[in-house]
C-alpha positions as CSV (number, residue, x, y, z in Angstrom):
1,M,-194.5,53.3,16.0
2,S,-191.9,50.6,16.6
3,K,-190.4,49.9,20.0
4,G,-186.8,49.2,18.8
5,K,-184.3,51.7,17.5
6,V,-183.3,51.3,13.9
7,N,-179.6,51.9,13.0
8,F,-179.1,54.0,9.9
9,C,-176.0,55.2,8.1
10,S,-175.3,57.7,5.4
11,N,-172.6,57.0,2.8
12,E,-173.7,59.2,-0.1
13,D,-170.1,60.0,-1.1
14,N,-169.3,56.3,-1.6
15,F,-172.5,55.4,-3.6
16,Q,-170.5,54.8,-6.8
17,D,-168.4,52.2,-4.9
18,F,-171.5,50.5,-3.6
19,Q,-173.0,50.3,-7.1
20,E,-170.0,48.3,-8.2
21,Q,-170.7,45.7,-5.5
22,G,-174.3,44.7,-6.1
23,P,-176.0,43.1,-9.1
24,T,-177.5,44.9,-12.0
25,L,-180.9,43.8,-13.2
26,S,-182.0,44.5,-16.8
27,F,-185.2,43.7,-18.7
28,S,-186.1,44.4,-22.3
29,N,-189.2,44.3,-24.4
30,L,-191.4,42.7,-21.7
31,H,-194.9,41.9,-22.9
32,Y,-197.1,40.2,-20.4
33,C,-200.8,39.1,-20.9
34,I,-203.5,37.4,-18.9
35,Q,-206.7,35.8,-20.1
36,Q,-209.8,35.0,-18.1
37,T,-210.7,31.3,-17.7
38,R,-213.8,29.5,-16.7
39,L,-213.8,25.8,-16.0
40,C,-210.4,25.5,-17.6
41,F,-211.6,27.2,-20.8
42,K,-210.3,30.6,-22.0
43,I,-212.9,33.2,-22.5
44,G,-212.6,36.7,-23.9
45,P,-209.6,38.4,-25.4
46,E,-206.2,38.6,-23.8
47,K,-205.6,41.6,-21.5
48,H,-202.2,43.3,-21.9
49,I,-200.7,44.0,-18.5
50,L,-197.2,45.1,-19.7
51,K,-196.4,46.5,-23.1
52,D,-192.9,46.7,-24.4
53,V,-191.3,47.5,-21.0
54,S,-187.5,47.9,-20.8
55,G,-185.2,49.2,-18.2
56,I,-182.0,48.8,-16.1
57,M,-181.9,48.8,-12.3
58,R,-178.5,49.1,-10.5
59,P,-177.5,48.8,-6.9
60,G,-179.4,51.4,-4.9
61,M,-183.0,52.4,-4.3
62,N,-185.0,51.5,-7.4
63,A,-188.7,52.6,-7.1
64,I,-191.5,51.6,-9.5
65,M,-194.2,54.1,-9.1
66,G,-197.6,54.5,-10.6
67,A,-201.3,54.7,-10.0
68,T,-203.5,51.7,-9.1
69,G,-203.7,49.4,-12.1
70,S,-200.7,51.0,-13.9
71,G,-198.7,47.7,-13.9
72,K,-196.1,48.4,-11.3
73,T,-196.7,45.3,-9.2
74,S,-196.9,43.2,-12.4
75,L,-193.6,44.5,-13.5
76,L,-192.1,43.8,-10.1
77,D,-193.4,40.2,-10.2
78,V,-192.2,39.5,-13.7
79,V,-188.6,40.7,-13.1
80,A,-188.6,38.8,-9.8
81,G,-189.8,35.6,-11.4
82,R,-193.1,35.5,-9.4
83,K,-195.5,35.6,-12.3
84,D,-196.7,32.6,-14.4
85,P,-194.2,32.4,-17.2
86,A,-197.0,31.3,-19.6
87,G,-198.2,34.9,-19.7
88,L,-194.8,36.3,-20.8
89,R,-195.3,36.7,-24.6
90,Q,-192.0,38.4,-25.2
91,G,-189.0,39.8,-23.3
92,K,-185.9,38.9,-21.4
93,V,-184.7,39.5,-17.8
94,L,-181.0,39.4,-17.0
95,V,-179.0,39.8,-13.8
96,N,-175.4,40.9,-14.4
97,G,-175.9,40.0,-18.1
98,K,-176.9,36.4,-17.2
99,A,-180.3,34.7,-17.7
100,V,-182.4,34.3,-14.5
101,T,-182.4,30.7,-13.5
102,S,-184.2,29.0,-10.6
103,E,-181.0,29.0,-8.5
104,L,-180.5,32.7,-9.1
105,R,-184.1,33.4,-8.4
106,L,-183.9,31.7,-5.0
107,S,-180.8,33.7,-4.1
108,S,-182.8,36.9,-4.3
109,A,-185.5,37.9,-1.8
110,Y,-189.1,38.9,-2.2
111,V,-191.2,40.7,0.4
112,V,-194.9,40.6,-0.4
113,Q,-197.3,43.5,0.3
114,D,-199.3,41.7,2.9
115,D,-197.1,40.5,5.8
116,I,-197.3,36.7,5.5
117,L,-196.2,35.5,8.9
118,M,-197.2,32.8,11.4
119,G,-199.1,34.8,13.9
120,T,-198.7,32.4,16.8
121,L,-194.9,32.5,16.6
122,S,-192.7,35.2,18.0
123,V,-190.6,37.5,15.9
124,R,-187.5,35.5,16.8
125,E,-189.2,32.2,16.1
126,N,-190.2,33.3,12.6
127,L,-186.7,34.4,11.8
128,L,-185.3,31.1,13.2
129,F,-187.8,29.2,11.0
130,S,-186.4,30.9,8.0
131,A,-182.8,30.3,9.1
132,N,-183.3,26.6,9.8
133,L,-184.7,25.9,6.4
134,R,-182.7,28.3,4.2
135,L,-179.2,27.9,5.7
136,N,-177.3,24.7,5.1
137,P,-176.8,22.8,8.3
138,K,-173.4,21.7,7.1
139,Q,-172.2,25.3,6.8
140,Y,-174.1,26.9,9.7
141,S,-174.3,25.4,13.1
142,T,-177.2,26.0,15.5
143,M,-175.2,28.7,17.2
144,D,-174.3,30.3,13.9
145,K,-178.0,30.5,13.0
146,H,-178.9,32.1,16.4
147,S,-176.1,34.6,16.0
148,K,-177.3,35.6,12.5
149,V,-180.9,36.0,13.8
150,N,-179.7,38.2,16.6
151,A,-177.7,40.3,14.2
152,I,-180.7,40.8,12.0
153,L,-182.9,41.6,15.0
154,Q,-180.3,44.3,16.0
155,D,-180.0,45.8,12.5
156,L,-183.8,46.0,12.0
157,G,-184.5,47.4,15.5
158,L,-186.6,44.4,16.6
159,T,-184.6,43.4,19.7
160,D,-187.2,44.8,22.1
161,C,-190.1,42.8,20.5
162,A,-188.0,39.7,19.6
163,N,-190.0,37.4,22.0
164,T,-193.4,39.0,21.2
165,K,-195.8,37.0,19.1
166,I,-196.7,38.4,15.7
167,G,-200.4,38.3,16.6
168,T,-203.6,36.9,15.3
169,E,-207.3,37.8,15.5
170,F,-207.2,36.3,19.0
171,I,-203.7,37.2,20.1
172,R,-202.4,40.8,20.5
173,G,-199.1,41.1,18.7
174,V,-196.5,43.5,17.4
175,S,-197.2,46.8,15.5
176,G,-197.5,47.1,11.7
177,G,-194.1,48.5,11.3
178,E,-192.5,45.6,13.3
179,R,-194.5,43.1,11.2
180,K,-193.1,44.6,8.0
181,R,-189.6,44.6,9.3
182,C,-190.0,41.0,10.5
183,S,-191.0,40.1,6.9
184,I,-187.9,41.8,5.6
185,G,-185.8,40.0,8.2
186,M,-187.0,36.6,7.1
187,E,-185.8,37.3,3.6
188,L,-182.4,38.8,4.8
189,I,-181.5,35.5,6.4
190,T,-179.8,34.4,3.2
191,S,-178.0,37.7,2.8
192,P,-179.4,38.4,-0.7
193,S,-177.9,41.1,-2.8
194,L,-181.2,41.5,-4.7
195,L,-184.2,42.5,-2.7
196,F,-187.8,42.9,-4.1
197,L,-190.6,44.5,-2.1
198,D,-194.2,45.0,-3.2
199,E,-195.5,48.3,-1.8
200,P,-193.6,48.1,1.6
201,T,-195.2,51.3,3.0
202,T,-198.9,50.2,2.4
203,G,-200.9,50.3,5.7
204,L,-198.2,52.1,7.7
205,D,-198.4,55.6,9.2
206,S,-196.1,58.2,7.7
207,N,-193.5,58.1,10.4
208,T,-193.2,54.3,10.3
209,A,-193.2,54.3,6.5
210,N,-190.3,56.9,6.5
211,S,-188.3,54.7,9.0
212,L,-188.8,51.7,6.8
213,I,-187.6,53.4,3.7
214,K,-184.6,54.7,5.6
215,L,-183.8,51.1,6.5
216,L,-184.0,50.1,2.9
217,H,-181.9,53.1,1.9
218,D,-179.3,51.9,4.4
219,M,-179.3,48.4,2.9
220,S,-178.8,49.8,-0.6
221,R,-175.7,51.7,0.6
222,R,-174.2,48.3,1.6
223,G,-174.2,47.2,-2.0
224,K,-177.7,45.7,-2.3
225,T,-180.0,46.3,-5.3
226,V,-183.4,47.2,-3.7
227,I,-186.3,47.2,-6.1
228,F,-189.8,48.0,-4.8
229,S,-193.2,49.2,-6.0
230,I,-194.8,52.2,-4.3
231,H,-198.0,54.1,-4.9
232,Q,-197.7,57.8,-3.8
233,P,-195.0,58.5,-1.2
234,R,-194.4,61.7,0.6
235,Y,-191.4,63.9,-0.2
236,S,-189.2,62.7,2.7
237,I,-189.5,59.2,1.2
238,F,-189.3,60.2,-2.5
239,K,-186.0,62.0,-2.0
240,Q,-184.3,58.8,-0.9
241,F,-184.9,57.2,-4.3
242,D,-181.9,56.7,-6.6
243,H,-183.8,55.4,-9.7
244,L,-187.4,56.0,-10.6
245,T,-189.5,54.0,-13.1
246,L,-192.9,55.6,-13.6
247,M,-195.7,53.4,-15.0
248,H,-199.0,54.2,-16.7
249,K,-201.3,51.8,-18.4
250,G,-198.7,49.0,-18.5
251,E,-196.1,51.2,-20.2
252,V,-193.0,53.2,-19.0
253,V,-193.4,56.9,-19.1
254,Y,-190.1,57.7,-17.4
255,A,-187.1,55.6,-16.3
256,G,-184.1,57.3,-15.0
257,A,-182.6,59.2,-12.0
258,A,-185.2,60.2,-9.5
259,D,-183.8,63.7,-9.1
260,H,-184.0,64.3,-12.8
261,A,-187.6,63.4,-13.3
262,L,-188.9,66.9,-12.6
263,E,-186.5,68.3,-15.2
264,Y,-187.7,65.7,-17.8
265,F,-191.4,66.5,-17.3
266,S,-190.6,70.2,-17.3
267,D,-189.1,69.8,-20.8
268,L,-192.4,68.3,-21.8
269,G,-194.2,71.4,-20.6
270,Y,-195.4,70.3,-17.2
271,Q,-194.8,72.7,-14.4
272,I,-194.9,71.7,-10.7
273,E,-196.6,74.1,-8.3
274,S,-194.5,75.6,-5.5
275,F,-194.3,73.3,-2.4
276,N,-196.0,70.5,-4.2
277,N,-194.8,66.9,-3.6
278,P,-193.1,65.6,-6.7
279,A,-194.7,62.2,-6.3
280,D,-198.2,63.8,-6.2
281,F,-197.2,65.9,-9.3
282,F,-196.2,62.7,-11.2
283,M,-199.5,61.1,-10.4
284,D,-201.3,64.2,-11.7
285,V,-199.3,64.1,-14.9
286,T,-200.0,60.4,-15.6
287,N,-203.7,60.7,-14.7
288,G,-204.2,63.7,-17.0
289,E,-204.9,66.2,-14.2
290,A,-201.9,68.3,-15.1
291,K,-201.8,69.9,-18.5
292,S,-198.7,70.5,-20.7
293,T,-198.1,73.9,-22.1
294,I,-196.2,72.6,-25.2
295,M,-197.0,68.9,-25.8
296,S,-199.7,68.1,-28.2
297,I,-201.3,64.7,-28.7
298,S,-201.2,63.2,-32.2
299,A,-203.2,60.3,-33.6
300,D,-200.2,57.9,-33.1
301,D,-199.8,58.5,-29.3
302,S,-203.4,59.3,-28.3
303,Q,-203.6,56.1,-26.2
304,N,-200.6,56.9,-24.0
305,P,-198.9,60.0,-25.2
306,L,-196.4,60.1,-22.2
307,A,-195.2,56.6,-23.1
308,S,-194.8,57.5,-26.7
309,R,-192.8,60.6,-25.8
310,Y,-190.5,58.6,-23.5
311,R,-189.8,56.1,-26.2
312,Q,-188.7,59.0,-28.5
313,S,-186.5,60.6,-25.9
314,S,-182.7,60.4,-25.7
315,L,-183.1,59.0,-22.2
316,C,-184.8,55.9,-23.6
317,Q,-182.4,55.5,-26.4
318,R,-179.4,55.4,-24.0
319,V,-181.2,52.7,-22.0
320,L,-181.9,50.7,-25.2
321,E,-178.3,50.9,-26.4
322,E,-177.0,49.6,-23.0
323,L,-179.6,46.8,-23.1
324,G,-178.4,45.9,-26.6
325,R,-174.9,45.5,-25.2
326,L,-176.1,43.4,-22.3
327,N,-178.2,41.2,-24.5
328,L,-175.3,40.7,-26.9
329,S,-173.1,39.7,-24.0
330,S,-175.7,37.3,-22.7
331,A,-176.1,35.7,-26.2
332,E,-172.3,35.1,-26.3
333,R,-172.3,33.4,-22.9
334,G,-175.1,31.1,-24.0
335,K,-178.4,30.4,-22.3
336,G,-178.3,29.6,-18.6
337,Q,-179.3,26.1,-17.6
338,D,-182.4,26.2,-15.5
339,E,-181.7,23.1,-13.4
340,P,-184.0,21.7,-10.7
341,V,-183.9,23.7,-7.4
342,D,-181.4,22.4,-4.9
343,Y,-182.7,23.1,-1.5
344,A,-180.4,24.1,1.3
345,T,-181.7,21.3,3.6
346,S,-182.7,17.7,3.2
347,F,-186.2,16.3,3.0
348,L,-186.2,14.8,6.6
349,Y,-184.7,18.0,8.0
350,Q,-187.4,20.1,6.4
351,L,-190.1,17.7,7.6
352,R,-188.8,18.0,11.2
353,V,-188.7,21.8,11.2
354,V,-192.1,22.3,9.5
355,C,-193.8,19.7,11.7
356,G,-192.4,21.5,14.8
357,R,-193.9,24.8,13.6
358,T,-197.2,23.1,12.9
359,V,-197.3,21.6,16.4
360,R,-196.5,24.9,18.1
361,N,-199.1,26.6,16.0
362,S,-201.8,24.1,17.0
363,L,-200.8,24.2,20.7
364,R,-200.9,28.0,20.8
365,N,-204.4,28.0,19.2
366,P,-206.7,26.8,21.9
367,Q,-209.6,27.0,19.5
368,T,-208.1,24.2,17.3
369,S,-206.6,22.0,20.0
370,Y,-207.8,22.1,23.6
371,A,-211.2,23.4,22.9
372,Q,-211.8,20.7,20.3
373,L,-210.7,17.9,22.6
374,A,-212.8,19.3,25.4
375,L,-215.8,19.5,23.1
376,T,-215.3,15.9,22.0
377,I,-215.1,14.6,25.6
378,T,-218.2,16.5,26.5
379,F,-220.2,15.3,23.6
380,A,-219.0,11.7,24.2
381,L,-220.2,11.9,27.9
382,L,-223.5,13.3,26.8
383,V,-224.1,10.5,24.2
384,G,-222.8,7.9,26.7
385,L,-225.3,9.1,29.4
386,I,-228.2,9.0,27.0
387,Y,-227.5,5.4,25.9
388,Y,-225.9,4.3,29.2
389,Q,-225.6,0.5,29.4
390,M,-228.1,-0.2,26.6
391,P,-230.2,-3.3,27.0
392,L,-229.3,-6.3,24.8
393,S,-232.9,-7.6,24.5
394,L,-234.9,-7.0,21.3
395,P,-236.5,-4.8,20.0
396,E,-235.1,-2.1,22.3
397,A,-231.5,-3.1,21.4
398,I,-232.0,-2.4,17.6
399,Q,-233.7,1.0,18.2
400,N,-231.1,2.2,20.8
401,R,-228.2,1.1,18.6
402,S,-229.6,2.8,15.6
403,G,-229.9,6.1,17.5
404,A,-226.5,5.7,19.0
405,F,-224.8,5.0,15.7
406,F,-226.6,8.0,14.2
407,F,-225.0,10.3,16.8
408,L,-221.6,8.6,16.3
409,I,-221.6,9.1,12.6
410,I,-222.8,12.7,12.8
411,N,-220.1,13.5,15.3
412,M,-217.4,12.0,13.1
413,V,-218.6,13.9,10.0
414,F,-219.0,17.3,11.5
415,A,-216.0,17.1,13.8
416,N,-213.8,16.8,10.7
417,L,-215.4,19.4,8.5
418,S,-212.8,21.9,9.7
419,A,-210.2,19.8,7.8
420,V,-211.6,21.1,4.6
421,E,-210.3,24.6,5.2
422,L,-207.0,23.3,6.8
423,F,-205.0,24.1,3.7
424,I,-207.0,27.1,2.7
425,N,-206.2,29.1,5.8
426,E,-202.5,28.8,5.2
427,R,-202.6,29.0,1.4
428,V,-200.8,32.3,1.1
429,I,-198.1,31.3,3.6
430,F,-197.5,28.1,1.7
431,I,-197.3,29.8,-1.7
432,H,-194.9,32.4,-0.5
433,E,-192.6,30.0,1.4
434,N,-192.6,27.3,-1.2
435,S,-191.8,29.8,-4.0
436,S,-189.0,31.3,-1.9
437,G,-187.4,27.9,-1.5
438,Y,-188.2,27.2,2.2
439,Y,-189.3,23.6,1.7
440,R,-190.7,21.1,-0.8
441,T,-194.4,20.8,-1.5
442,S,-194.5,17.2,-0.2
443,V,-193.0,18.4,3.1
444,Y,-195.8,20.8,3.8
445,F,-198.4,18.2,3.0
446,L,-196.9,15.5,5.2
447,S,-196.4,17.9,8.0
448,K,-200.1,18.7,8.0
449,I,-200.9,15.0,8.2
450,F,-198.4,14.2,11.0
451,A,-198.7,17.3,13.1
452,D,-202.3,18.4,12.5
453,L,-204.6,15.8,11.0
454,I,-203.6,13.0,13.3
455,P,-203.6,14.9,16.7
456,N,-206.6,17.1,15.9
457,R,-208.7,14.7,13.9
458,V,-207.8,11.1,14.6
459,I,-207.1,11.2,18.3
460,P,-210.4,13.0,19.2
461,I,-212.3,10.3,17.3
462,I,-210.5,7.6,19.2
463,V,-211.2,9.3,22.5
464,F,-214.8,9.7,21.6
465,S,-215.2,6.1,20.5
466,C,-213.6,4.7,23.7
467,I,-215.7,6.8,26.1
468,T,-219.0,6.1,24.3
469,Y,-218.4,2.4,24.0
470,F,-217.5,1.8,27.6
471,M,-220.5,3.8,28.8
472,M,-223.0,2.3,26.4
473,V,-221.9,-1.3,26.3
474,W,-219.8,-2.4,29.3
475,Q,-218.9,-6.0,29.5
476,E,-216.0,-8.2,30.3
477,W,-213.1,-7.8,27.8
478,A,-214.7,-4.6,26.6
479,W,-211.3,-3.1,25.8
480,L,-210.9,-5.6,23.0
481,S,-214.3,-4.9,21.6
482,S,-213.6,-1.2,22.0
483,S,-210.5,-1.5,19.9
484,R,-212.5,-3.1,17.2
485,Q,-215.1,-0.3,17.4
486,V,-212.4,2.3,16.9
487,F,-211.0,0.6,13.8
488,R,-214.5,0.2,12.5
489,H,-215.1,3.9,12.7
490,L,-211.8,5.0,11.1
491,P,-213.1,4.5,7.5
492,W,-215.8,7.1,8.3
493,L,-213.0,9.5,9.3
494,T,-210.8,8.9,6.2
495,S,-213.8,9.1,3.9
């Protein structure tokens, strides 16, 4: 359970007023497919992930629910613009009747299922990292950014753990609920009115999950459109939903008010047992474990009868009529210009901030900084003692130098093997932050070169070369020869 106290408010009577403040997201006739590839060649038939999916999501709590593999996460990713557009065969996504552009996409926020945070940084430092990169320095001073971070820490109940590190496999950190709230806080830095979350309660205990949903419910009452996927919530969580989209086999089987869903399925002949959780009941219906007393399956809808019945319902027809009006309005306005992304900060500013984080991460990881340097010095002393002041007379000189250079080359090669996984370890962090508009791709690459490759790969090699040379071949003006030795070894490093 979290340490901080979360502030909640209840403004149910003014919900209609809040709905008028936030954006309305609509999507129509979404068809999304994927195809397996092997060595850049497509193999096998296309797999349909979403099939003719349409809906409207207004300000409030919009839940996308379904069993594993039902397409709920794919739907969330498509409407949030996080899926490869090449797979979208058909369909349109609008926000307030306007086409979704890169600028509009970056003005929203997306919280992934697995908390993607830098574990060596504290909660406050992670939020400040987001603020420094996503808030324009011309509009927000350093004091303004700190004030905004403090306000978010207060709203999310993270004040007590603000200076606690997130945690890694070597560092004990905050709890799961606090990690999730920190992930949400990083996205709230830009004050988005449209918030996407992928299964926010996954991996949390029931009490923490309920507190998190209450937090999202509070945000929705401030005029935000909260859209999230969820698997099978308990009733205390389900009753906070305003709108429910129920998915099965990539199709919509219900989309409407959450508190009207039981009535809809009751009209189809499905009866919920007394004291049963509605969310569990809906899963039983979509999985075929609950039987209808009046609905029969015809040859036309045998694949997904619930989706077929929904498309024939008056509920679906009303949604399609409203979507038709929104699409007509969008066509009259013309297609939005998807211009290149304009980042909030400059290239050099991003490079300074990202380099600073990379340096702090390296210094707080003894396994990648101090331990590596200590190991390099130890091995250099060992090699230096073995070949201490090698004789210059033949044939001993040739044999000794051959063995010494073998150890030197082996050390250079194996000491830098860890650079291969340098970008792999932070791949998910980079993908999330880059797609959310934190920084440019070139900034991340250069920051790794300046703040990680040079201090952790180049400097240890220079130290190793200097120690071994002075121990193995000491002579007058040795420092000059040692410098030549260092630069002679650098090609081995870069190769």
